[in-house]
N, C-alpha and C positions, 0 to 999 in steps of 0.2 A: 718374267715376274708372275707369280701366281695371282689369279683374280681374287683370291681370298685375302690377300695382303692389303693393308691400309697404311697410310703414312702416319708417322708419330703425331703429326698435327691433328689428324682425324681421330686417332686413338685417344689423344688427350681430351678432346671434346666428348668422345663417347664415354670415357671414364667419369668425367665431370657429371654427365647426365645420370650415370649410375649412382653417383653420390647425392643425387637429388637436385642438382643445379638446373634451373629452368630459364634463367635470364643471365645474359652477359652484356656488359656495357663496354663500348670501345669505338675505335676508328680503324678500319682496315688499312693496311699498308703493304708495301712490297715484301716486307719481312714476315707478314702474318698470313700469306696466301695459303700455306698448308694448314693453318688453323681454320681458315675459311672453308676448306674442303669439308670440314666436319660440321658446317653450319647450313647445309643445304636443306631442301624441302623435307627430307626424311628425318631431320634432326628434331628432337624434342626441346632444344634450347633456342630461345629467341635472342637475336642479337639486336641491341639497342644502339643506334648510330648517334653517338654524341658529337658535338662540334669542337670539342677540345678534350684531351685526355684528363685534364683536371676536372672538367665536368663529368666525364665518365667515372672517374674515381669517386667523386662526391655522390653520383647516382648509386653506385655500388654500396657506398657507405650508408646512404639513406635507406636502401633496400634492406640492408643488414640490421641497422639500428632500430628500424620500425618492426621488423619481423623476428629477429633473433636468428635468422638463417644466414649462412655466409653470402656476402655479396661478392660478385666476381667481375673483375675488370681485365680486359684483354688489350694489350698495346704492342706496338713495335718496340724495338730496342731504342737506345739513345734518347731522343727527345720525347718519345712516347712515355718512357719510364720517368724521365725527369719532370715532365708535366704532371704526372700522377703522384709525385712524392708528397705534395701538400695534403691530398686526401689520405695518404698513408700515415702522415704525421697526426692528422686528426683522428683517424681510427685507432692509432696506437694510444693516444692520450685518453680516449674514451672507451677503450677495451671493446672494439668492434671487430667482428670476424670478417675481414676483408681480404680476399685473395687476388693478388695481382699476378697474372701470367703474362710474360712478355717473350718476344723473340730475343735473340742475341746474335751478334755477328758470327761468321763462320768460325768453327772451332780452331782451324789451323792458324788463324790470325789473332786470336784473343790475347790482348795485352802486349801486342808487338808494335803497335803504333804505325801500321801500314796505311792508315788513312781510309779504312773501310767505311762504307756507308753506315751512318748512325753509330760510329765507334765511340765507346767509352772504355778507357783502359781497364776498369774493373767495375762493371755495371752493378754487381751485387753489393760492392762496397758503398755505393750511393744509397741503397735502400736499407742496408743492414741496421743502422741506428734507429730506423723507423719501423722495424718488423720484429716479431718473435722469431721468425725464421726467414732467411734470404739465401737461396742456394741456386747453383747452376747445375742443370742436368748435363752431364758429360757423355752419357750414352742413353739409348732408349729406355733401358730398364730402370734408370734413375727416376724417370717421370712418375710411375705408379708409387714408388717408395716415397717420393717427396710429397705427392698428393695425399698419401695415407698419413704422413706426418702432419701436413697442414690441417686436415680434417680432424685429426686427433687433438691438435692444439685447440681448435675451435670448440670441440665438444667436451674436453676434459680438463682444460687449463683456463687460465685467464685468457679470454679470446682476443688476441691481437693480430695485426696483419701478417700475411705471409707473401713473399715474392718468390716465384719460381721462374727462372730464365732458361730458355731452351735455344741453343744455337740453330741457325737456319739449316745447316746441313743435317743436324739430328732431326729437325722437324720434317725434312723432306725424305728421310730414309723410311723404308717400308718394312713392316713387321707382320708376323702372324699374331693377330690380336688375341691375347689370352689374359689380359690384365683383369684384376679383381679388386673390388672395394675391400677395405680392411676395417673391421669393427674397431672403433676408437677405444682407447683406454677408458676405464671408468673414472668418474670424478672422485676425488678424495672425499671420504665420509668422516664427519666429526665423531669423536669418541663419545659414547653414551654417557660416561661418567662426567665428562666436561659439560655436556648439555644439562645434566642434572644439577651440576654445580652452578651453572649460569642461571638456571631457573630459580634455584634457591637464593642466589644473590639478588636477582630482580625482585623476588617475592619479599625479601627482607628490607629492601630499599624504601625509603619514604618519598623520595623525589627522583625516580629514575627517568632517564631520557633514552630514546632510541634514535640514532643517526643512521639514515639509510642512503645508499648510493645505487648505481646501476646494477651492481652485483646482487642486489636484493630483489630484483624482478622475479616474480613467481613466489615470493615469500608471503605468508599470511601475517603480515605486520599488524593488520587491524585486530585480529584475535589476540596476538601477543601483547599489543599495547593495552587492550581492554582488560586483559587478565592481570596485568602488572601495574595498571594505572600510569603508564609511561607516556610522557609527551613525546611526539615524533617530529623530527625535523629532517628534511631531505636535501641532498644536493640537486643540481639540475637534472642529472641522470636518474635520480630517484623520485622525481616528481610523479605523483599519482599512484605510487605503490601503496601508500596509505592515502585513501581518499581525502582530498584537502578540504572537503566540507565536514569532515569528522571533528567533533569537539575536542579531540586530543591531538589534532594535527596542526602544526604551524607551517605546513607546506614547505616550499623550497626557500625558506627564509633564513638559511644559515648565513646569508650575507648581511642580514639586518642587525644593527647594534642592539635592538630590543630583544631579539632572540638570543643573541650572544650573551647579553646580561642575564637572561633567564637560565641559560646553560651553565653559567658560573655557579649557580646555586644548586646544581644537581648533586646528588650523593652517590650516583652510579650512572655510567653511560655505556650503553651497548651500541657498538659500531658495526654495521653490517654492510659489507660489499662496497666500501668507499675508502679512498685514500685520504679523506679529509683535506682536499686540495685547497691551496690558497686561491685558486681561480674560482672556487665556489664561495669562499668566505670573505674574500677581498682584503683580509688583514694579515695574511701570512700564516699565522698559527693561532688557533682558538685557545682561549684560556679555559682549561678544564681542570677543576680543583678536586677531583674525586677519582676513585678507581675506574678503570676502563675494562670492558670485555670486548675483544675484537674477534669477529667471525669473518673469514675471508678465504677464498680459493687460492689466493696468491700468498705464499708463505712470506715473501718479503714485506708485505703490509703488516705482518704481525710483529715485526721487529724494527719499525721505522721510527720517526721522531715523535710519535704518540705512543709511549710505552704502555703496554697493557698488563693488567694483573692476571687476566685469564686470556690465553691465546688459543683460539679454536680454528684449526685448519679444516676446511670442508666445504662441500656444496651447501649454499645458504638455505635453499628451500627445505630440504629434509631436516636440516639442523634446526631451523625454526620450528618445524613440526615436532621435533624431538623435545625442544624446550616447552612447547605448549602442552605436551603430554604430561609434563611434570607440574603443571599449574592447574588449579581448579578454577572456579569462576572468579569474578572480580575480587581483587584482594582488598581494595580500599574504597571508601566513598570518593567518587570522582568529581563531586560538585565544585570543590575548590580548584581542581585542575582545569575544569572546563572554563571557569571564570578567568583563570590566569591566561589561558590560551586566547579567549575572546578579547580580553583587555589588551593583550600584546598585539593581536591582529588589528585592533582598533587604533593602537598607537602608531602602526605603520602609516596610517592615513593622515596622521597629524604632522608628520615630518617630511611629506613629499615635496620635492621641488616642482616648479611649474611644468617642466617636461613630463615628470612622472605622473602628475595629476592628469595630464592629457592621455598618457598611456593607459592609466587605470580606467578612464572613461571608455576607451576603445575596448579594453579587455572585458569590462562588465557588459558592454553591448554584445561582444562576440560570444560571451558565455550563454547569453539568451538566444543566440543564433545557431551556434554549432551543435551538431549531435554530440552526445556524451563521449562517443568513441572516436571523434574527429582527431586526426593526427596533425599537429602543428609543428612546423619546422621554423625555428627562429635563427636568424643570422646574427653575426656580431654587430649589433646595433643597440642603441640605448633602449629601444622598446623591449628587447630581449632581456636586458639587465633588469628592467622593472618587472617583466613577466616572471622572473625567477621567484619572486615573492608575491606578485600582484595579480597573477593570472591563475585562477583556480582550475586545477586539473584533478580529476577523480578516478582516472584509470592509468595503469602503467603503460609506458611506451606511447603515450599520447603527446607529450611535450618533449621536444628535442632541441637543445641548444648546446653546441660544442664549445663549452666554456674553457676547456683545458688548452687546446691548441690555439683556439680563437683566431682562425683564419678569417678571411672575408669572402663572401660570395657563395658560401656552401648551401644556404637554405633552399634556394629554388631547385638546383639539381638534386639535393637531398629529397625534396618533395617529389620530384619525378620518380626517383627510386622507390619511395614509400608508396606512391600511387600504383606503381606496377606490381609491388608486392601485395597491395591491398586494394584491388580495383573496386571493391564494393564499399569502401569507406571514403568519407570526406577527408581531403588532405588540403591544408592551407600553409602557405609560406609567408613569413614576415621578414623584410629586409630593409635596410636603409638605402638611400640613393647612392651613397658611396660604394657599399658592398655589392649592390646589384650589378654594377659595371664590371665586376670581376668575372662574372659568368653569364653575361647578358646574352651571349650567343645560344645558350641552351633554351631560350624561349622558342627558337625554331625547332629544336628537338621535341619539345612538348607539344608544339602546334602540329608537327608532322604526325605525332602519335594521337592527336585529338584528345589530349588529356584535359579534363575540366579542373584546372588548377588555378585558384585565385592567389595572387601575390599582393599582400598589403605592402605597398612601397612607401615607407616613412621618409618623407622628403624634408630635409632641413638644410639643403644647399651646401653639402659637403660632409666633412668628418666632424660632426659636432662634439663628440666625446673628446677628440683630440683638441679641438678649439677650446673646450672648457678646461682641459688639463693645462694647455698653454697659458690661458688666462690666470689660473690659480698659481701656476709656477712662475709667473712673470716672464714667460718666454715669448719672443716675437711670433706673430701669427703667420706661420709658414706652410704653404701648400695644403691648406685645409678648406679652401673655398673654390675649388675647381668648377669650371663651366659644366653644367648638366645638360643632357640632351632633352629634347622635347619628347617626353615619355609617351604622350598620346600618339605622336607620329611614329615613334619607334615601335610601339605595339603593333600598329598597322603594318609597318614594314616587316615585322617578325610574324605576321599572320595571326596575331593575337587580338583580343579585345582590350579595351581600356575605358575606365571611367574615373572621374574625380568626384567623390561624394560631397554633398553640401550639408549633410546632417548625420547624426548617429543612425537615424532611421534609414537613410539612403545608403549608408555603409552596410547595414544589415541586408538590405535588399540586394546590393551589389554582390555581397558574398554568397547569398542564397542563389542568385541568378548564375553566378560563376560556377557553382557546383552542378548546374544543369546545362552548361554550355558545351560546345564541341571543340573547345580550344582553351588555352589559358587566358586569364583576365588580369591585367594590371590594374589594381585599385590604388590610385594615387592619393595619399593623405599628406597634406602639407602641415608641418608643425605649427605654422603661423595662421592656420585657417580660423576664421571668426567662430565657426561652429564648435571649435574645441576650446575656446577661451572660457 
């Protein structure tokens, strides 16, 4: 064998580095040894040792959703892949560029049921419903082709997960490395005449609204709103694209009845980069009684259950710039719009339930504590539901709550991925006591990496949202009050710090100190604390 030859496993890592990948999350196994050959001291890729493949997938997801760059997860076949399917589902729901690369059993036995180690009769069938692309490399030359397709999906289409499986015999085979990166396809560009038409419709409207989602990241929504006097509402994925302190911004309040009532009075709605999901508005389908303009990179969104009068397929950021080019300065006096937005925001505070009132106190305190560009990862917990409308975010990609798939336990590993993508920025996680237990093992990962990550652990002794739902539905209270660990002792066992604040001021101090620590900090906040009453 020529000394210039390398294994397909090494070649795969080498090509990933050439595509710009600098971090991979996973757990080594007997089926990934040939991948590990490509992760030695001379590799430019760092391998992050997670404690469960679900955690690894969530870390890759957090890396990607906070940076916009693909997050990569590397697993064994079989249980490695099945453990990672929940992060795949989350990334699919939220349009996150996540690449799962896995080993697969020996080519000779695939689908034959011989009882091979980690055997699944059709591994790619497991992930195909959760991915834009899920394929098996049947020969070495398939690998660069599949990677080219993956990175093209991430760069030029709606960015959803990709799974590439490589059998262990293919991984171990040796090749002369001549693989090359492939320039991805260009994103579709909106037609100029459609942008001119959209600008004209916005200019002529008396009460236009703009609804933005994650697909609007990078768009100059502020200028577009100011020139058209449009009120802006976002999904969770769109929070901060329009600064939420702006007098035309209703923030991520698409879930609030007050904002929904205001939206009913619109005479034109421009929808940018969002599917208008029921998991953002909580009511299934919004009542919109006027023409819609839809701008999206996904053609299927232009023909779904929200019919549009004007359908614009294209990359959102240049399309918005094209609209702005057809608009002069402010079209209308905005005084009345500003009053309407301010009145609606004030109305949110008059209809809060007791838990939401406590959440808002914390968010207002955090707003005065966190840097403007701090990244906050919210888990599926009642605090995150309130944060959608009640936590002011003024920059894009600073608030992340995976409302669509709505798994549990993703926030802390998401925060690990975000911190590794942005080591210079403050990163904070928020999770409930129930959700925390899904990925609690990843505290060790963060401690090993010496990451200064605070987790605000909202403790209400179980699954309170489900308790509330059971009470309202007159359902017996089943399995929502499980025994919780001693989180102070658990933090110590996981090589982390822990504190239980006794006031809003000590909460701020705890968060500030956590950003300066050499390990994660669990900040335990009990819902029944006197200082939150």
